[in-house]
Biotite code that builds the C-alpha atoms (Angstrom):
import biotite.structure as struc

atoms = struc.array([
    struc.Atom([125.009, 99.471, 93.210], chain_id="A", res_id=1, res_name="ALA", atom_name="CA", element="C"),
    struc.Atom([122.645, 96.752, 94.337], chain_id="A", res_id=2, res_name="ALA", atom_name="CA", element="C"),
    struc.Atom([119.035, 97.116, 93.279], chain_id="A", res_id=3, res_name="GLY", atom_name="CA", element="C"),
    struc.Atom([115.915, 96.630, 95.399], chain_id="A", res_id=4, res_name="PRO", atom_name="CA", element="C"),
    struc.Atom([115.581, 93.320, 97.208], chain_id="A", res_id=5, res_name="VAL", atom_name="CA", element="C"),
    struc.Atom([113.462, 90.894, 95.195], chain_id="A", res_id=6, res_name="THR", atom_name="CA", element="C"),
    struc.Atom([110.741, 88.558, 96.414], chain_id="A", res_id=7, res_name="TYR", atom_name="CA", element="C"),
    struc.Atom([112.995, 85.663, 95.401], chain_id="A", res_id=8, res_name="THR", atom_name="CA", element="C"),
    struc.Atom([115.871, 86.900, 97.559], chain_id="A", res_id=9, res_name="GLN", atom_name="CA", element="C"),
    struc.Atom([113.466, 87.639, 100.389], chain_id="A", res_id=10, res_name="THR", atom_name="CA", element="C"),
    struc.Atom([112.075, 84.109, 100.410], chain_id="A", res_id=11, res_name="PHE", atom_name="CA", element="C"),
    struc.Atom([115.570, 82.626, 100.334], chain_id="A", res_id=12, res_name="GLY", atom_name="CA", element="C"),
    struc.Atom([116.619, 84.618, 103.398], chain_id="A", res_id=13, res_name="ALA", atom_name="CA", element="C"),
    struc.Atom([113.359, 83.822, 105.218], chain_id="A", res_id=14, res_name="ALA", atom_name="CA", element="C"),
    struc.Atom([113.773, 80.095, 104.515], chain_id="A", res_id=15, res_name="ALA", atom_name="CA", element="C"),
    struc.Atom([117.252, 80.198, 106.053], chain_id="A", res_id=16, res_name="ILE", atom_name="CA", element="C"),
    struc.Atom([115.893, 81.987, 109.128], chain_id="A", res_id=17, res_name="ALA", atom_name="CA", element="C"),
    struc.Atom([113.155, 79.361, 109.516], chain_id="A", res_id=18, res_name="CYS", atom_name="CA", element="C"),
    struc.Atom([115.697, 76.546, 109.139], chain_id="A", res_id=19, res_name="ALA", atom_name="CA", element="C"),
    struc.Atom([117.948, 78.115, 111.764], chain_id="A", res_id=20, res_name="GLU", atom_name="CA", element="C"),
    struc.Atom([115.005, 78.202, 114.175], chain_id="A", res_id=21, res_name="ALA", atom_name="CA", element="C"),
    struc.Atom([113.610, 74.751, 113.372], chain_id="A", res_id=22, res_name="ASP", atom_name="CA", element="C"),
    struc.Atom([115.662, 71.713, 112.367], chain_id="A", res_id=23, res_name="GLU", atom_name="CA", element="C"),
    struc.Atom([112.561, 70.121, 110.801], chain_id="A", res_id=24, res_name="LYS", atom_name="CA", element="C"),
    struc.Atom([112.474, 72.705, 107.995], chain_id="A", res_id=25, res_name="VAL", atom_name="CA", element="C"),
    struc.Atom([113.694, 71.311, 104.666], chain_id="A", res_id=26, res_name="VAL", atom_name="CA", element="C"),
    struc.Atom([113.521, 72.772, 101.159], chain_id="A", res_id=27, res_name="THR", atom_name="CA", element="C"),
    struc.Atom([112.728, 71.154, 97.839], chain_id="A", res_id=28, res_name="ILE", atom_name="CA", element="C"),
    struc.Atom([113.038, 72.566, 94.336], chain_id="A", res_id=29, res_name="THR", atom_name="CA", element="C"),
    struc.Atom([112.854, 71.207, 90.798], chain_id="A", res_id=30, res_name="ALA", atom_name="CA", element="C"),
    struc.Atom([116.087, 72.294, 89.077], chain_id="A", res_id=31, res_name="ALA", atom_name="CA", element="C"),
    struc.Atom([115.494, 75.953, 89.985], chain_id="A", res_id=32, res_name="MET", atom_name="CA", element="C"),
    struc.Atom([117.722, 76.752, 92.991], chain_id="A", res_id=33, res_name="PRO", atom_name="CA", element="C"),
    struc.Atom([118.671, 80.193, 91.678], chain_id="A", res_id=34, res_name="ASP", atom_name="CA", element="C"),
    struc.Atom([115.189, 81.067, 90.392], chain_id="A", res_id=35, res_name="GLY", atom_name="CA", element="C"),
    struc.Atom([113.600, 80.193, 93.732], chain_id="A", res_id=36, res_name="THR", atom_name="CA", element="C"),
    struc.Atom([116.268, 81.854, 95.876], chain_id="A", res_id=37, res_name="GLY", atom_name="CA", element="C"),
    struc.Atom([117.594, 78.657, 97.473], chain_id="A", res_id=38, res_name="LEU", atom_name="CA", element="C"),
    struc.Atom([121.270, 78.758, 96.440], chain_id="A", res_id=39, res_name="VAL", atom_name="CA", element="C"),
    struc.Atom([122.459, 80.120, 99.786], chain_id="A", res_id=40, res_name="GLU", atom_name="CA", element="C"),
    struc.Atom([120.153, 77.706, 101.645], chain_id="A", res_id=41, res_name="PHE", atom_name="CA", element="C"),
    struc.Atom([121.738, 74.795, 99.760], chain_id="A", res_id=42, res_name="SER", atom_name="CA", element="C"),
    struc.Atom([125.174, 75.926, 100.986], chain_id="A", res_id=43, res_name="LYS", atom_name="CA", element="C"),
    struc.Atom([124.085, 76.530, 104.572], chain_id="A", res_id=44, res_name="ARG", atom_name="CA", element="C"),
    struc.Atom([122.002, 73.358, 104.927], chain_id="A", res_id=45, res_name="PHE", atom_name="CA", element="C"),
    struc.Atom([123.107, 70.900, 102.220], chain_id="A", res_id=46, res_name="PRO", atom_name="CA", element="C"),
    struc.Atom([121.611, 67.934, 104.070], chain_id="A", res_id=47, res_name="GLU", atom_name="CA", element="C"),
    struc.Atom([118.220, 69.694, 104.239], chain_id="A", res_id=48, res_name="ARG", atom_name="CA", element="C"),
    struc.Atom([118.083, 70.854, 100.619], chain_id="A", res_id=49, res_name="TYR", atom_name="CA", element="C"),
    struc.Atom([116.719, 68.637, 97.843], chain_id="A", res_id=50, res_name="PHE", atom_name="CA", element="C"),
    struc.Atom([116.858, 69.387, 94.114], chain_id="A", res_id=51, res_name="ASP", atom_name="CA", element="C"),
    struc.Atom([114.905, 66.684, 92.283], chain_id="A", res_id=52, res_name="VAL", atom_name="CA", element="C"),
    struc.Atom([115.648, 67.955, 88.775], chain_id="A", res_id=53, res_name="GLY", atom_name="CA", element="C"),
    struc.Atom([112.928, 68.842, 86.299], chain_id="A", res_id=54, res_name="ILE", atom_name="CA", element="C"),
    struc.Atom([110.384, 66.624, 88.030], chain_id="A", res_id=55, res_name="ALA", atom_name="CA", element="C"),
    struc.Atom([107.781, 68.758, 89.745], chain_id="A", res_id=56, res_name="GLU", atom_name="CA", element="C"),
    struc.Atom([105.484, 65.787, 90.318], chain_id="A", res_id=57, res_name="GLN", atom_name="CA", element="C"),
    struc.Atom([108.207, 64.031, 92.278], chain_id="A", res_id=58, res_name="HIS", atom_name="CA", element="C"),
    struc.Atom([109.005, 67.220, 94.207], chain_id="A", res_id=59, res_name="ALA", atom_name="CA", element="C"),
    struc.Atom([105.424, 67.428, 95.454], chain_id="A", res_id=60, res_name="VAL", atom_name="CA", element="C"),
    struc.Atom([105.158, 63.741, 96.375], chain_id="A", res_id=61, res_name="THR", atom_name="CA", element="C"),
    struc.Atom([108.547, 63.891, 98.116], chain_id="A", res_id=62, res_name="LEU", atom_name="CA", element="C"),
    struc.Atom([107.283, 66.858, 100.113], chain_id="A", res_id=63, res_name="ALA", atom_name="CA", element="C"),
    struc.Atom([104.159, 64.902, 101.033], chain_id="A", res_id=64, res_name="ALA", atom_name="CA", element="C"),
    struc.Atom([106.238, 62.004, 102.319], chain_id="A", res_id=65, res_name="GLY", atom_name="CA", element="C"),
    struc.Atom([108.440, 64.327, 104.324], chain_id="A", res_id=66, res_name="MET", atom_name="CA", element="C"),
    struc.Atom([105.420, 66.038, 105.876], chain_id="A", res_id=67, res_name="ALA", atom_name="CA", element="C"),
    struc.Atom([103.925, 62.648, 106.742], chain_id="A", res_id=68, res_name="ALA", atom_name="CA", element="C"),
    struc.Atom([107.205, 61.820, 108.460], chain_id="A", res_id=69, res_name="GLY", atom_name="CA", element="C"),
    struc.Atom([107.098, 64.905, 110.662], chain_id="A", res_id=70, res_name="GLY", atom_name="CA", element="C"),
    struc.Atom([109.309, 67.306, 108.700], chain_id="A", res_id=71, res_name="LEU", atom_name="CA", element="C"),
    struc.Atom([108.259, 70.794, 107.588], chain_id="A", res_id=72, res_name="ARG", atom_name="CA", element="C"),
    struc.Atom([108.912, 70.853, 103.834], chain_id="A", res_id=73, res_name="PRO", atom_name="CA", element="C"),
    struc.Atom([109.161, 74.111, 101.879], chain_id="A", res_id=74, res_name="PHE", atom_name="CA", element="C"),
    struc.Atom([108.392, 73.158, 98.277], chain_id="A", res_id=75, res_name="CYS", atom_name="CA", element="C"),
    struc.Atom([109.592, 76.057, 96.101], chain_id="A", res_id=76, res_name="ALA", atom_name="CA", element="C"),
    struc.Atom([108.352, 75.871, 92.504], chain_id="A", res_id=77, res_name="ILE", atom_name="CA", element="C"),
    struc.Atom([107.417, 78.544, 89.977], chain_id="A", res_id=78, res_name="TYR", atom_name="CA", element="C"),
    struc.Atom([103.667, 79.077, 89.792], chain_id="A", res_id=79, res_name="SER", atom_name="CA", element="C"),
    struc.Atom([103.496, 77.956, 86.160], chain_id="A", res_id=80, res_name="THR", atom_name="CA", element="C"),
    struc.Atom([105.511, 74.789, 86.797], chain_id="A", res_id=81, res_name="PHE", atom_name="CA", element="C"),
    struc.Atom([103.513, 73.698, 89.835], chain_id="A", res_id=82, res_name="LEU", atom_name="CA", element="C"),
    struc.Atom([100.745, 73.035, 87.298], chain_id="A", res_id=83, res_name="GLN", atom_name="CA", element="C"),
    struc.Atom([102.730, 69.946, 86.310], chain_id="A", res_id=84, res_name="ARG", atom_name="CA", element="C"),
    struc.Atom([102.234, 68.610, 89.823], chain_id="A", res_id=85, res_name="GLY", atom_name="CA", element="C"),
    struc.Atom([98.520, 69.376, 90.114], chain_id="A", res_id=86, res_name="PHE", atom_name="CA", element="C"),
    struc.Atom([97.537, 65.705, 90.530], chain_id="A", res_id=87, res_name="ASP", atom_name="CA", element="C"),
    struc.Atom([100.147, 65.211, 93.242], chain_id="A", res_id=88, res_name="GLN", atom_name="CA", element="C"),
    struc.Atom([99.073, 68.382, 95.074], chain_id="A", res_id=89, res_name="VAL", atom_name="CA", element="C"),
    struc.Atom([95.518, 67.063, 95.079], chain_id="A", res_id=90, res_name="LEU", atom_name="CA", element="C"),
    struc.Atom([95.991, 63.362, 95.811], chain_id="A", res_id=91, res_name="HIS", atom_name="CA", element="C"),
    struc.Atom([99.280, 63.128, 97.682], chain_id="A", res_id=92, res_name="ASP", atom_name="CA", element="C"),
    struc.Atom([99.090, 66.358, 99.718], chain_id="A", res_id=93, res_name="VAL", atom_name="CA", element="C"),
    struc.Atom([95.601, 67.821, 100.032], chain_id="A", res_id=94, res_name="ALA", atom_name="CA", element="C"),
    struc.Atom([93.461, 64.699, 100.376], chain_id="A", res_id=95, res_name="LEU", atom_name="CA", element="C"),
    struc.Atom([95.743, 63.558, 103.187], chain_id="A", res_id=96, res_name="GLN", atom_name="CA", element="C"),
    struc.Atom([95.747, 67.099, 104.590], chain_id="A", res_id=97, res_name="ASN", atom_name="CA", element="C"),
    struc.Atom([99.532, 67.115, 104.895], chain_id="A", res_id=98, res_name="LEU", atom_name="CA", element="C"),
    struc.Atom([101.201, 70.401, 105.895], chain_id="A", res_id=99, res_name="PRO", atom_name="CA", element="C"),
    struc.Atom([103.366, 70.927, 102.822], chain_id="A", res_id=100, res_name="VAL", atom_name="CA", element="C"),
    struc.Atom([104.291, 74.585, 102.289], chain_id="A", res_id=101, res_name="ARG", atom_name="CA", element="C"),
    struc.Atom([104.324, 75.695, 98.642], chain_id="A", res_id=102, res_name="PHE", atom_name="CA", element="C"),
    struc.Atom([106.253, 78.822, 97.665], chain_id="A", res_id=103, res_name="PHE", atom_name="CA", element="C"),
    struc.Atom([105.266, 79.946, 94.167], chain_id="A", res_id=104, res_name="MET", atom_name="CA", element="C"),
    struc.Atom([107.652, 82.402, 92.601], chain_id="A", res_id=105, res_name="ASP", atom_name="CA", element="C"),
    struc.Atom([106.803, 84.164, 89.316], chain_id="A", res_id=106, res_name="ARG", atom_name="CA", element="C"),
    struc.Atom([103.080, 84.446, 90.125], chain_id="A", res_id=107, res_name="ALA", atom_name="CA", element="C"),
    struc.Atom([101.351, 86.714, 87.612], chain_id="A", res_id=108, res_name="GLY", atom_name="CA", element="C"),
    struc.Atom([102.964, 88.089, 84.452], chain_id="A", res_id=109, res_name="LEU", atom_name="CA", element="C"),
    struc.Atom([106.736, 87.777, 84.233], chain_id="A", res_id=110, res_name="VAL", atom_name="CA", element="C"),
    struc.Atom([107.885, 90.067, 81.404], chain_id="A", res_id=111, res_name="GLY", atom_name="CA", element="C"),
    struc.Atom([111.126, 88.911, 79.801], chain_id="A", res_id=112, res_name="ASP", atom_name="CA", element="C"),
    struc.Atom([110.872, 85.420, 81.288], chain_id="A", res_id=113, res_name="ASP", atom_name="CA", element="C"),
    struc.Atom([108.409, 84.706, 78.486], chain_id="A", res_id=114, res_name="GLY", atom_name="CA", element="C"),
    struc.Atom([104.850, 83.348, 78.119], chain_id="A", res_id=115, res_name="PRO", atom_name="CA", element="C"),
    struc.Atom([105.654, 79.830, 79.354], chain_id="A", res_id=116, res_name="THR", atom_name="CA", element="C"),
    struc.Atom([106.620, 81.348, 82.712], chain_id="A", res_id=117, res_name="HIS", atom_name="CA", element="C"),
    struc.Atom([103.487, 83.442, 83.314], chain_id="A", res_id=118, res_name="HIS", atom_name="CA", element="C"),
    struc.Atom([101.956, 82.316, 86.611], chain_id="A", res_id=119, res_name="GLY", atom_name="CA", element="C"),
    struc.Atom([98.401, 83.059, 85.549], chain_id="A", res_id=120, res_name="ALA", atom_name="CA", element="C"),
    struc.Atom([96.475, 80.053, 86.818], chain_id="A", res_id=121, res_name="PHE", atom_name="CA", element="C"),
    struc.Atom([97.573, 79.227, 90.368], chain_id="A", res_id=122, res_name="ASP", atom_name="CA", element="C"),
    struc.Atom([94.648, 80.994, 92.063], chain_id="A", res_id=123, res_name="ILE", atom_name="CA", element="C"),
    struc.Atom([92.202, 78.989, 89.949], chain_id="A", res_id=124, res_name="ALA", atom_name="CA", element="C"),
    struc.Atom([93.867, 75.597, 90.251], chain_id="A", res_id=125, res_name="TYR", atom_name="CA", element="C"),
    struc.Atom([94.689, 75.810, 93.971], chain_id="A", res_id=126, res_name="LEU", atom_name="CA", element="C"),
    struc.Atom([91.494, 77.443, 95.231], chain_id="A", res_id=127, res_name="SER", atom_name="CA", element="C"),
    struc.Atom([89.434, 74.438, 94.149], chain_id="A", res_id=128, res_name="CYS", atom_name="CA", element="C"),
    struc.Atom([91.616, 71.937, 96.026], chain_id="A", res_id=129, res_name="ILE", atom_name="CA", element="C"),
    struc.Atom([90.251, 70.762, 99.409], chain_id="A", res_id=130, res_name="PRO", atom_name="CA", element="C"),
    struc.Atom([92.166, 71.817, 102.528], chain_id="A", res_id=131, res_name="ASN", atom_name="CA", element="C"),
    struc.Atom([94.468, 74.191, 100.638], chain_id="A", res_id=132, res_name="MET", atom_name="CA", element="C"),
    struc.Atom([95.228, 77.601, 102.159], chain_id="A", res_id=133, res_name="VAL", atom_name="CA", element="C"),
    struc.Atom([96.384, 80.289, 99.723], chain_id="A", res_id=134, res_name="LEU", atom_name="CA", element="C"),
    struc.Atom([98.103, 83.583, 100.611], chain_id="A", res_id=135, res_name="LEU", atom_name="CA", element="C"),
    struc.Atom([99.645, 86.529, 98.748], chain_id="A", res_id=136, res_name="ALA", atom_name="CA", element="C"),
    struc.Atom([101.877, 89.205, 100.350], chain_id="A", res_id=137, res_name="PRO", atom_name="CA", element="C"),
    struc.Atom([101.496, 92.924, 99.735], chain_id="A", res_id=138, res_name="ARG", atom_name="CA", element="C"),
    struc.Atom([105.284, 93.418, 99.784], chain_id="A", res_id=139, res_name="ASP", atom_name="CA", element="C"),
    struc.Atom([108.550, 91.638, 100.594], chain_id="A", res_id=140, res_name="THR", atom_name="CA", element="C"),
    struc.Atom([108.250, 92.317, 104.330], chain_id="A", res_id=141, res_name="THR", atom_name="CA", element="C"),
    struc.Atom([104.878, 90.598, 104.382], chain_id="A", res_id=142, res_name="GLU", atom_name="CA", element="C"),
    struc.Atom([106.370, 87.646, 102.469], chain_id="A", res_id=143, res_name="LEU", atom_name="CA", element="C"),
    struc.Atom([108.831, 87.191, 105.344], chain_id="A", res_id=144, res_name="VAL", atom_name="CA", element="C"),
    struc.Atom([105.961, 87.271, 107.838], chain_id="A", res_id=145, res_name="GLU", atom_name="CA", element="C"),
    struc.Atom([103.938, 84.790, 105.773], chain_id="A", res_id=146, res_name="MET", atom_name="CA", element="C"),
    struc.Atom([106.910, 82.437, 105.423], chain_id="A", res_id=147, res_name="THR", atom_name="CA", element="C"),
    struc.Atom([107.355, 82.288, 109.198], chain_id="A", res_id=148, res_name="HIS", atom_name="CA", element="C"),
    struc.Atom([103.596, 81.885, 109.675], chain_id="A", res_id=149, res_name="TRP", atom_name="CA", element="C"),
    struc.Atom([103.482, 79.002, 107.200], chain_id="A", res_id=150, res_name="MET", atom_name="CA", element="C"),
    struc.Atom([106.465, 77.334, 108.860], chain_id="A", res_id=151, res_name="ALA", atom_name="CA", element="C"),
    struc.Atom([104.465, 77.082, 112.070], chain_id="A", res_id=152, res_name="ALA", atom_name="CA", element="C"),
    struc.Atom([101.140, 76.209, 110.394], chain_id="A", res_id=153, res_name="PHE", atom_name="CA", element="C"),
    struc.Atom([100.617, 72.444, 110.592], chain_id="A", res_id=154, res_name="ASP", atom_name="CA", element="C"),
    struc.Atom([96.823, 72.255, 110.211], chain_id="A", res_id=155, res_name="ALA", atom_name="CA", element="C"),
    struc.Atom([96.777, 71.830, 106.420], chain_id="A", res_id=156, res_name="SER", atom_name="CA", element="C"),
    struc.Atom([98.764, 72.440, 103.231], chain_id="A", res_id=157, res_name="PRO", atom_name="CA", element="C"),
    struc.Atom([99.452, 76.072, 102.425], chain_id="A", res_id=158, res_name="SER", atom_name="CA", element="C"),
    struc.Atom([100.746, 78.038, 99.455], chain_id="A", res_id=159, res_name="ALA", atom_name="CA", element="C"),
    struc.Atom([101.923, 81.602, 98.929], chain_id="A", res_id=160, res_name="VAL", atom_name="CA", element="C"),
    struc.Atom([102.147, 83.312, 95.541], chain_id="A", res_id=161, res_name="ARG", atom_name="CA", element="C"),
    struc.Atom([104.443, 86.248, 94.816], chain_id="A", res_id=162, res_name="TYR", atom_name="CA", element="C"),
    struc.Atom([105.628, 87.998, 91.663], chain_id="A", res_id=163, res_name="PRO", atom_name="CA", element="C"),
    struc.Atom([108.899, 88.268, 89.821], chain_id="A", res_id=164, res_name="ARG", atom_name="CA", element="C"),
    struc.Atom([111.028, 91.238, 90.815], chain_id="A", res_id=165, res_name="GLY", atom_name="CA", element="C"),
    struc.Atom([111.016, 93.546, 93.797], chain_id="A", res_id=166, res_name="SER", atom_name="CA", element="C"),
    struc.Atom([108.221, 94.705, 96.068], chain_id="A", res_id=167, res_name="GLY", atom_name="CA", element="C"),
    struc.Atom([106.493, 98.057, 96.300], chain_id="A", res_id=168, res_name="ASP", atom_name="CA", element="C"),
    struc.Atom([107.557, 100.536, 98.984], chain_id="A", res_id=169, res_name="ASP", atom_name="CA", element="C"),
    struc.Atom([104.597, 102.907, 98.707], chain_id="A", res_id=170, res_name="ARG", atom_name="CA", element="C"),
    struc.Atom([102.527, 101.191, 101.380], chain_id="A", res_id=171, res_name="LEU", atom_name="CA", element="C"),
    struc.Atom([102.341, 102.249, 105.042], chain_id="A", res_id=172, res_name="PRO", atom_name="CA", element="C"),
    struc.Atom([104.623, 100.388, 107.432], chain_id="A", res_id=173, res_name="GLU", atom_name="CA", element="C"),
    struc.Atom([102.039, 99.815, 110.158], chain_id="A", res_id=174, res_name="GLY", atom_name="CA", element="C"),
    struc.Atom([101.399, 96.072, 110.295], chain_id="A", res_id=175, res_name="ARG", atom_name="CA", element="C"),
    struc.Atom([99.342, 93.522, 112.165], chain_id="A", res_id=176, res_name="THR", atom_name="CA", element="C"),
    struc.Atom([100.445, 89.909, 112.754], chain_id="A", res_id=177, res_name="PRO", atom_name="CA", element="C"),
    struc.Atom([99.456, 87.261, 110.219], chain_id="A", res_id=178, res_name="ILE", atom_name="CA", element="C"),
    struc.Atom([96.462, 85.275, 111.513], chain_id="A", res_id=179, res_name="ALA", atom_name="CA", element="C"),
    struc.Atom([94.650, 82.465, 109.719], chain_id="A", res_id=180, res_name="PHE", atom_name="CA", element="C"),
    struc.Atom([92.047, 83.757, 107.253], chain_id="A", res_id=181, res_name="GLY", atom_name="CA", element="C"),
    struc.Atom([92.385, 87.338, 108.470], chain_id="A", res_id=182, res_name="THR", atom_name="CA", element="C"),
    struc.Atom([92.855, 90.415, 106.312], chain_id="A", res_id=183, res_name="SER", atom_name="CA", element="C"),
    struc.Atom([94.480, 93.734, 107.208], chain_id="A", res_id=184, res_name="GLU", atom_name="CA", element="C"),
    struc.Atom([92.942, 97.185, 107.090], chain_id="A", res_id=185, res_name="TRP", atom_name="CA", element="C"),
    struc.Atom([95.364, 99.731, 105.647], chain_id="A", res_id=186, res_name="LEU", atom_name="CA", element="C"),
    struc.Atom([92.836, 102.533, 105.475], chain_id="A", res_id=187, res_name="LEU", atom_name="CA", element="C"),
    struc.Atom([89.185, 102.903, 106.468], chain_id="A", res_id=188, res_name="LYS", atom_name="CA", element="C"),
    struc.Atom([86.884, 104.790, 104.091], chain_id="A", res_id=189, res_name="GLY", atom_name="CA", element="C"),
    struc.Atom([83.312, 106.017, 104.356], chain_id="A", res_id=190, res_name="SER", atom_name="CA", element="C"),
    struc.Atom([82.466, 106.106, 100.630], chain_id="A", res_id=191, res_name="HIS", atom_name="CA", element="C"),
    struc.Atom([83.874, 102.822, 99.358], chain_id="A", res_id=192, res_name="ALA", atom_name="CA", element="C"),
    struc.Atom([86.492, 100.144, 100.024], chain_id="A", res_id=193, res_name="THR", atom_name="CA", element="C"),
    struc.Atom([88.964, 98.626, 97.590], chain_id="A", res_id=194, res_name="ILE", atom_name="CA", element="C"),
    struc.Atom([89.976, 95.069, 98.449], chain_id="A", res_id=195, res_name="ILE", atom_name="CA", element="C"),
    struc.Atom([93.401, 94.172, 97.108], chain_id="A", res_id=196, res_name="GLY", atom_name="CA", element="C"),
    struc.Atom([95.556, 91.072, 97.338], chain_id="A", res_id=197, res_name="VAL", atom_name="CA", element="C"),
    struc.Atom([99.247, 90.598, 96.666], chain_id="A", res_id=198, res_name="GLY", atom_name="CA", element="C"),
    struc.Atom([100.840, 93.087, 94.304], chain_id="A", res_id=199, res_name="SER", atom_name="CA", element="C"),
    struc.Atom([97.449, 94.713, 93.653], chain_id="A", res_id=200, res_name="MET", atom_name="CA", element="C"),
    struc.Atom([97.356, 96.144, 97.183], chain_id="A", res_id=201, res_name="VAL", atom_name="CA", element="C"),
    struc.Atom([99.776, 98.904, 96.197], chain_id="A", res_id=202, res_name="SER", atom_name="CA", element="C"),
    struc.Atom([97.596, 99.678, 93.176], chain_id="A", res_id=203, res_name="VAL", atom_name="CA", element="C"),
    struc.Atom([94.564, 99.913, 95.476], chain_id="A", res_id=204, res_name="ALA", atom_name="CA", element="C"),
    struc.Atom([96.508, 102.215, 97.791], chain_id="A", res_id=205, res_name="TRP", atom_name="CA", element="C"),
    struc.Atom([97.500, 104.499, 94.934], chain_id="A", res_id=206, res_name="GLU", atom_name="CA", element="C"),
    struc.Atom([93.897, 104.639, 93.719], chain_id="A", res_id=207, res_name="ALA", atom_name="CA", element="C"),
    struc.Atom([92.597, 105.482, 97.196], chain_id="A", res_id=208, res_name="ALA", atom_name="CA", element="C"),
    struc.Atom([95.216, 108.214, 97.600], chain_id="A", res_id=209, res_name="THR", atom_name="CA", element="C"),
    struc.Atom([94.299, 109.725, 94.249], chain_id="A", res_id=210, res_name="THR", atom_name="CA", element="C"),
    struc.Atom([90.579, 109.656, 95.055], chain_id="A", res_id=211, res_name="LEU", atom_name="CA", element="C"),
    struc.Atom([91.207, 111.238, 98.466], chain_id="A", res_id=212, res_name="ALA", atom_name="CA", element="C"),
    struc.Atom([92.663, 114.273, 96.716], chain_id="A", res_id=213, res_name="ALA", atom_name="CA", element="C"),
    struc.Atom([89.309, 114.592, 94.949], chain_id="A", res_id=214, res_name="GLU", atom_name="CA", element="C"),
    struc.Atom([87.317, 114.384, 98.173], chain_id="A", res_id=215, res_name="GLY", atom_name="CA", element="C"),
    struc.Atom([86.326, 110.721, 97.844], chain_id="A", res_id=216, res_name="ILE", atom_name="CA", element="C"),
    struc.Atom([86.975, 108.749, 101.044], chain_id="A", res_id=217, res_name="ASP", atom_name="CA", element="C"),
    struc.Atom([88.034, 105.233, 99.986], chain_id="A", res_id=218, res_name="VAL", atom_name="CA", element="C"),
    struc.Atom([89.318, 102.490, 102.265], chain_id="A", res_id=219, res_name="GLY", atom_name="CA", element="C"),
    struc.Atom([91.891, 99.814, 101.434], chain_id="A", res_id=220, res_name="VAL", atom_name="CA", element="C"),
    struc.Atom([91.709, 96.247, 102.712], chain_id="A", res_id=221, res_name="LEU", atom_name="CA", element="C"),
    struc.Atom([94.708, 93.961, 102.222], chain_id="A", res_id=222, res_name="ASN", atom_name="CA", element="C"),
    struc.Atom([93.081, 90.546, 101.852], chain_id="A", res_id=223, res_name="ALA", atom_name="CA", element="C"),
    struc.Atom([96.261, 88.543, 102.597], chain_id="A", res_id=224, res_name="ARG", atom_name="CA", element="C"),
    struc.Atom([94.344, 85.278, 102.268], chain_id="A", res_id=225, res_name="PHE", atom_name="CA", element="C"),
    struc.Atom([92.826, 84.280, 98.936], chain_id="A", res_id=226, res_name="ILE", atom_name="CA", element="C"),
    struc.Atom([91.547, 81.074, 100.518], chain_id="A", res_id=227, res_name="LYS", atom_name="CA", element="C"),
    struc.Atom([89.881, 81.344, 102.919], chain_id="A", res_id=228, res_name="PRO", atom_name="CA", element="C"),
    struc.Atom([88.662, 84.873, 102.341], chain_id="A", res_id=229, res_name="LEU", atom_name="CA", element="C"),
    struc.Atom([88.046, 87.064, 105.373], chain_id="A", res_id=230, res_name="ASP", atom_name="CA", element="C"),
    struc.Atom([84.276, 87.153, 104.943], chain_id="A", res_id=231, res_name="ALA", atom_name="CA", element="C"),
    struc.Atom([83.673, 89.157, 108.117], chain_id="A", res_id=232, res_name="ALA", atom_name="CA", element="C"),
    struc.Atom([85.971, 91.990, 107.024], chain_id="A", res_id=233, res_name="ALA", atom_name="CA", element="C"),
    struc.Atom([84.570, 92.013, 103.490], chain_id="A", res_id=234, res_name="ILE", atom_name="CA", element="C"),
    struc.Atom([80.994, 92.221, 104.804], chain_id="A", res_id=235, res_name="LEU", atom_name="CA", element="C"),
    struc.Atom([82.026, 94.966, 107.234], chain_id="A", res_id=236, res_name="ALA", atom_name="CA", element="C"),
    struc.Atom([83.580, 96.866, 104.342], chain_id="A", res_id=237, res_name="ALA", atom_name="CA", element="C"),
    struc.Atom([80.359, 96.504, 102.367], chain_id="A", res_id=238, res_name="ALA", atom_name="CA", element="C"),
    struc.Atom([78.326, 97.857, 105.284], chain_id="A", res_id=239, res_name="ASP", atom_name="CA", element="C"),
    struc.Atom([80.719, 100.759, 105.751], chain_id="A", res_id=240, res_name="CYS", atom_name="CA", element="C"),
    struc.Atom([80.629, 101.588, 102.069], chain_id="A", res_id=241, res_name="SER", atom_name="CA", element="C"),
    struc.Atom([76.834, 101.411, 102.014], chain_id="A", res_id=242, res_name="ALA", atom_name="CA", element="C"),
    struc.Atom([76.597, 104.153, 104.609], chain_id="A", res_id=243, res_name="THR", atom_name="CA", element="C"),
])
């Protein structure tokens, strides 16, 4: 029997959907078509799929050139390997404010993939780059929504980080549309608020549920955006918690 749908598979399907809707969408990977979920995309749109080999720096600069030419490039590279292209992300993409979309699989710890594949540094090395927008989905459904949002976002470069494996199905299904720099309230609480991002949102939800059973009213805020942070919602949560 098939197991749960992974983030990798989810991105691959979302990329195909975006390409079907917009002929300007192209994908780029660096010798990782299977690991980034782009095998089916390469079959469906061979003329819009580019595998540059183990050359992440070239992948990023190629994406920059494509964006400058009016295409909408999806640059899919493992979090740990995008580090190799840091200079190109900064100089070729961000300083020119080109709308390259980065999709970073294997964000966080990766288990059996080994220590060289841990995506432990992308938040640090991307948050300091001018013009960069950084997102993280709470589950695979939100990754689909973020992929479509990024496809239409031309104001600056953007990147989304997501972990190895499948998503968490413990979270409530009520959703609000993705909007630039805006978080999502999953639960309001009068005693405290836990702000989670990415895979940690389900951990925050579990903690709030456990505390509720003990009479402690804790809210959960899904940050969605790591950069920029939703300062208004965070301050509102602080005020709510203070009362």
